[in-house]
N, C-alpha and C positions, 0 to 999 in steps of 0.2 A: 836309453841309448846303449848300442853296443859297439865296440871295436870290431871290425870286420879284418881278419889278416888278410894280408898281402897274398894274392894268387887265388883266393876265393872265387869258386863260379856261382853261378846260380842254379837254384834246386829246392827242392822241400826240404824245411827245417821243422824240427818237432821239438818243443821245451821238455825238458824233464825237470823234476823235482827231487832231490837224493841222487845215489849213485849206486850201482851194482846191486846187493840184495837188498839193499835200503832205498830203492827206488819206490817213492810215494804215489806219483802220477805222471802222466804225460799229455801234452795236447794233441789236437788234432794237427797233421801235417799242414803246414803255410808254405805258400810258394815265396821264394826270397830271389829278388833281382838284385844283381850285382852291378853296377854302372862301371864301366872302364872309360879312361880317358882316351878321346878320339882325335885332339889335335892340342898344340902347345903354341904360345906365344901368339895368339890372335886378338888380344886385349879387345874383348866384347864390350859393346857400347852399352846394350839393353838385354834382357831375358831373350833368350833364342825362341824360336819356334820350331814344331815338329810337326811333320806330315805324317798322313796314316802310313805311308811306307817306312818310319823311322828315320829320314832324312832331316837332319838340323840346319836351319836357315839363321844366319848370324849377320849383325852389322858390326864392323868393327872401326876402331879409330888410329892403331898403329901404337907404337912407343912412344913415350914423350919426345915432342919435338919433331916425329917421324911424319912424313906426307904419305899418306896411302892413295894410289890411283882408283882402286876398286875397293870400295868399303861393303860390299855384299858377298857372302859366302856361303855355298852349301856343303855340309859333310855328309857323306853319305855312310850309308851303314858298315859298306866295306871298307871306313875309314879313309876314303879318297876325299882330298878338300879341292874344291873348284870355285871358281870367280864368277859371279853373275852379273856382270855389265858389259854392255857393248864396247865401252873402250878398253877392255882389257885385252 
């Protein structure tokens, strides 16, 4: 496990042993995908589902003691959040 610095973006990563003129070996490039926060304060009930377009579907309960009218949300890849129920 390694700590990923804030602001890191997805791309190819190479693992190198040694440094400078003492570089012993390097790995083949591997693709690193870095996740970013899409929404806050949703209080998800269970694991979200992701469709083939990258949209995330989640059920929420609200904060402690809070009543939630609509419990189903879709988070689009564009970071837009929308409710998914007829009563909203």
